N, C-alpha and C positions, 0 to 999 in steps of 0.2 A: 717541374721537379716535385717529388713527393714532399709534402709539408714537413714530415718528421725528419727526412734527410736534410732538408734545408735548415731546420732548427739546429740539427746536430753540427752541420758545417759552420753555421754562424757561431755556435758556442765554441767550437774548436778554434776558429779565427780569433775570437775574443780572448781566449786563453793565451794565444801567442803574443798578444799585445799587452796583456797585463803583467805587472810585476809578480814574481814568485818569491815566497819566503819559506825557509826551512827552519823549524824551531825544535830544539831538543828541550826536554822537560816540559812538553806542551800540556801534559796532564796536571802540572803543578799550578800553584797560585799565579805566578807571573806568566807562565806559558799560556794559561787560559785567557788571562786579560789581554796579553799581547796578540793572541789569535783573534780575539774580538776586535781589537783596534785595527789590525791589518785588514781584516775582512771588511770593516766599515770604510776603509780607504780603497777598496776595490782589488786588493791583493788576492792571488791564489795562494793558499796557505797549506803547507805540508808539515807534518809533525812525526816524530819517532816515538813509539811506545813499546814497552816490554811486553812480550807474550806472557799471559797469565791465565790461570784456570778460572779466575773470577774477573768481573768487570772492574776496571780501575780508571774509568773515564768520566766520573761524575761531574767534574768541573767543566767539561767541554761537551757534555751530552746535548746541551741546549743549542749548540751551533753545528752539531753534526748533521749531515745530510747524506743520503745514499749516493755514493760516488758514481753510480751508473746514471744519475740524473745529468742531463746535458749542461744544466746551469751550475753544477756542483763546483765549488771553489775551495773545498776543505777536504784534505786527504790525510790519512794516517798510514804509517808504514811500521812494520815490526822490525825491531832492532835493539841494540844495546850499546852503550858508550864504551864497553869493553871489546866490541867487535869492529875492528877497523875495516874489515872487508865489506860489511853491510853498510857502514857509514859511507864508504867510498861509492858503493853501488847506488845509494840513495842520491848522493850529490851528483853523480854521473847521469842518472836517469831523470831527476827532477830539473837539473840545471837552474838552481835558484839564483836570483839576483842578490838576495840577502840571506845570511845565516845568523840566527840568534841562538847562541849556545847558553842555555839556562839550566840544562840538566846537571845534576850533581848528587852526591851524598851530602845533603846540606844541613844536617842536624849537628850542631857543634858538640853537644855533650856526647852524642852517640859516636862521634869520630874518635873519641878516646878509647872506646870499646872495640872499634873495627878500623884501626889506623891504616892497615894495608889495603883494605877495600876502598877506604876513603881516598887514598893516594891513587889507586888504579882508576877509579871513576872520576873523581874531582880534578885530579892533576893530569893524568895521562889522557883522559878523555879529550881535552882541548888539543893536545898534540895530534891525536888521530884525526880530528876534524880539520885542523889547519893543514896537515899534510895532504888530506884528501882535496882540499880547496886548491892548494898549490899544484898538485898533480893534474887537476882538472883542466888547468890552463884557461879557465873562464874568469871573467872580471866579476868576482863575487865579493860583496862587502860582508865583513864578519864582526859580530858583536860578542864580546866575552863578558859574562856576568861575574864581575869581581865583587869583593865583599869588604865592608868596613872592618870585619874581623881581622883583616891583614894588618891593620895598624896596631893591634894588640896593646902594648904598653906605651906607645907613643902618646905624649900628652895632647889633650884637645886644645883648640879645634884642629881637625885634620883636613888637609887639602891634597892636591895633586903632588905637592912637593914633600909631604910628610913621609919620613922613612917608615918602612914596614918592620914591625917587631911582633910577629905572630905568636899566639899563646895556645894553639890547639892544632891537632893534626889537620882539621878542616882548614884553618887559616893558613897553615903552611902549604897545603895543597893549592889553595887559591893564589898564594904568592907565586908558586911555580907557574900556574896558569897565566897569571898576569904577565910575567916576564917572557913566557913563551909567546904570548900574543905580540908583545913589543918586538921580540926577536924576529918573528916571521914578517912583521911589518917592515922592519929595517933591512932584513936580509933579502927578502923576496918582493918587496914593494907591494905587499898586500894592503888592501884597505881594511885594517883591523883595529878595532877600538876596545878599550876597557871601560866599562861603566862600573865605577866603585860605588855601589849603592849601599847606603846605610839601611838599618832595619826598616822594612816596609811590610805592613800588615793589612789584613782585610778579612771579611767573612769567609774567604776561601783559604785562609791560612791553615796549615796542617794542624790536626788536633793535638799533636804532641808538642807543639811550640808554645811557649809560655803565655803569650797574649791570648791565643785561641783557647788554651787550656783554662784560662781564667774566665773568659766570657762564656764558654760552654758550661763550665761548672756552675756559674750563676744561674743559667737557664735550668740546669738539672736540679739545683737547690730549690728554686721556686716551683719546680714541678714535683718536688718531693722524692726524687730518685737518687739524690746524692746528699751526704751530710757533711763531708770534709773535703777540702782541697789541699793536697800536699804540694808544696813548692820548695825550691832550693834557695839560692841567694837572692834575697829581696832587695839588697843594696846595689845590685848590678845596674849601671846606668847606660841607657842607649838613646839614640836619636831615632824616634819612631815616626814614620810617615805612612801615607795611604798608597797601597800598591798600584791601583790604576793610573795614578799620576806618574809613577816611576817608569812604567812601561812606555809612556809617551816620550820620556827622556831617552829611553833605549832607541826608539825609532828615530828620534830627532838626531841622535849621534850619527846614524848611518846616512843622513841626508845632507851632511856637511860636505864642503869641497875637499877637505883633507881629513884623514883619520886622526883622532885625538882621544886622549883619555880624560874622563870627567868624574868628579866626585858629585854624588847626588844625595841630598838629605835636607832636613828642615832647619838645621842650625839650633835646635833645642834638645836638651837632654833631660830624661826623666828616669827614675828608678822603677824597678819592678814593683816595689811597694806603692809608688805613685799610681801605677796602672791598676793595681789591686784596689786601692782606696777609691779612685775615681769610678771604676767599673761597679764596685759593690754599692757605693753611694748612689750612683745613677739608678741602680735597680732597687734602691730602698732597703739594702741589707747592711748589716754590721760585719765587716770582714773578720773582726776578732773572734767571732763565734764559729768561724768555719775554716780559717787558715791554720795549717800545721806545717812545720818545717821537716823535711826529709833529707838527711845528709847525702843520700844517694844521688840527689839531683844537683849537688855542687860539682863544679868542674875541678879537676886536679890542679889546673892553672887557670886563673881568671883574667879576662881581658879588662883593661882599664876603661875609664869613661870615654864614650864615643860621641863626638859632636861634629857634624859636617860643616865644612866651610865650602859652600857651593857657589862662590862668587864667579868662578870661571864659567860654570853652566848657566848662571843667570845672564852673563854678558854674551856668551856665544850662542847658547841655545834658547835664550829668553824663557828659561824654565824657572817657575816659582811655585812652591807648594800652596795649595788652597786649603787643605785639610790640616788643622792643627791637632795636637795631641788629644785634647779633650773631645774634639769632634770624632776622631778615630775611635776612641773608646766607646762613645755613644753608638756609632754606626755598627760596631762589632757586637755590642750587647743586644741591640735591637734585632740584628740578623739572627743571632742564636736563639733569642726568645721566639721569633717568628718561625724558626726552623723546627721547633718541637711543638708548635701549635699554641704558644702563649701570646698574649697581646703585647706587642712591643711598647716601650715607653713612648716612642714616637719622635723624639728630638733628632735622633740620628738620621732617620729617613727624611725629615724636614730639611736638615742640613744639606743632604745630597740634592734634593729638589731645588734648593735655593742657589747653591754654588755650582751645580752642574745641570742647568735646565735642558741641555742637549746631550745628556749622558749617552755614551755609546756602548756601555757595558750593562749587564743585568745586575740588579742590586745585590743579590746573594751569590 
């Protein structure tokens, strides 16, 4: 037998035996880390991306390989969460074992400006996927990326029994998605889970999100290309963790015997001002010289303090965060300094080496 043909057949057989995962939002922070995790576990990974005139795959370029390669295990498909037909086609053709729905219009402040679009993508998108899974007739496990924003005004700490009191179009859309996932689980016996993840950040966080906005500004200030950082509500308090740890919890939820919903977070709360102070201090800067408040960045309705009570996840998933708030700040500042060619302070990278000696994701 021709050696090339033999290798191709061998690769085809291997694909039949490995698990397949389909990820929406694969070009985002969580999607890119999740893709790396699943590939490290031997999965064949498929993701959906929107067609655009410019490249929008920077977070996953380092794991992309030519799909014509026999050993390829990473594949991208064009589509959109507003297009139920294309979603159904992908699920029908890929026949995934697991679906991770991470895609959304996920910026809370922006959701006030485009509430209809937020509802169409963030809320109805999950219905389109669940319906495609149901109609496929295949035994597919489903993960829904729910959000701590759903708790809104409910007092902390928040767990799986805390009532939802959403305070933004984004949070309301996520509440819809949460209950639609529960409904399909109960009505059609689907293996469908909600991961109620509290804020989780990383060097791959979008540049318009407040944590990355802060660390990126620090790098630009030190490089001499930025003089002022405009922010909104400095008193907003959140439970901030490290994104790579949170995608491990996502995967773990779908490995359980029965589908359940889990709250994931660190159990600590810090204000935006805390983040600013720690980040600027770490970089040797005085924030008072650079921070200005812009009322445009305030939300019309603000969420209360968010603190995760993750005891259920600790017991069932054996999930515990390793990266604390101050570690997270250092990791993100170091990464943005490195990204523009400046020398990192270095403590953030040392923390990663010490706490994750067998890290499966790339640092930046």
